[in-house]
C-alpha angles and dihedrals in degrees: 000000000000121000091243092054092047091051092050092050091048092051091049092051091049092051091048091052091050091050092052090047092052092048091051091050092050092047091051091048094056099042102130097211095046091046091051093049091051095043119103114273120255112265119257120244109301093002116140120232127175090351094301122108115210110207097181120105090243107034136195129228122257124283092254093094103283120146118268123213118273097027097096133056090214134040134165090357095307119118131193107226120183117201087231135000096204124084140161120237117244093020119116108231143162111260103212132180144146135218106229113212129215088272091058093249128113113270112243102172123068139169108240115242121189092352096305136085091218137012119206122202119193122187135152114248092250085060096250125124099037117190130176107194140160119226125197126244124221127211092273093058095256115141120208141172134170107253140169121203100212099200140024124260140075115317128196122223122199123193111199113189148127117232115220110265095024117108097216143042122258128209116198125184135199138166129238129193122234121192119216141073111339121200113170114232116212117228110257118256116257112277136166095223139048126191125195140142091005093306127115119201123186129194129214130178147096107248118192128179115259095008132096108258131192117225121189123195120193119201125205135166126202089355094304127107114254107234099167104066110159127228113265118189091341097310141072091239145010123209125200117185122192122193114229116248103021098028095230109185133235123175122191138178129194118259093243113086115220124212132188112288095023121120127213143181169016086161127045115186127196133185111214140160119220102208098211141010114272145092117305131190112217123203117192118195119196135160125230133160090003096304133099115232131190126212118194128209137175116216128185110211120199134185088263123042120265114196119241106211118194119222117262091235128022117193115215114248103183093160093048096046129110125255106224090204091068124080092223118065 
């Protein structure tokens, strides 16, 4: 082999090695689990981050590009691991998963938050079919709950929990695939009222991106204010907000703690901070007459607050309402 040929082959091998090295570096940089583990932790309640204070129980990061809860499958060494990510619509199944700890083993000890060790949110990616449920954990750390995915498509699962020994809650998110008929459901237009199952719920507030906003929901039934709301998971209401597009997750509870025997309503007020401008889907859970009900709202949040004004009178449309147990509104 001539010296010239040898030099050309050596240069080619060197360039190839550099190309593989660059590809490996890029692949490592975009690994979603590694990125989540290395990302800054979500701020604790009332903790300032990036100049924005998040007053919600489960806060988001600032609008400067930090990670929001529910966008990653792994955070702080904890990973959300479903037993399977494939399901069939209309078939009753056991939804099983574990939370893998930093040691690679399923977590079995949790700090209870709002009367439960773990809260599971299930919603289709077009934001239809919202469910807030509470699975049970066995001695091995496996969570399970009977569940029926009522339509085909991609569904998002959120696990909201606080591991024992950690001083904050974690929200992890992952997708599962459901076979069956898929009909996309458009997100409802913003409205200040929602009627379903004989209930009418109105919304009032002036949400603005990056600022703490007060949202007040008022519940009535048959045209009369509901003044006997029952405690549900230690509060008179639970509010989950999902940002359109990436489905970033915010979970709020009203300031007033609710204990057994107490009555609440007709108003439920939350303080929340929407991290960025955008369209958010809001899901309000409340308990009345022994049953949990969910009201759904769409809110457009801008950089400056735009007032949401409830109607002066809301007729009840029980027959025209939306069943929150169905994936199609």
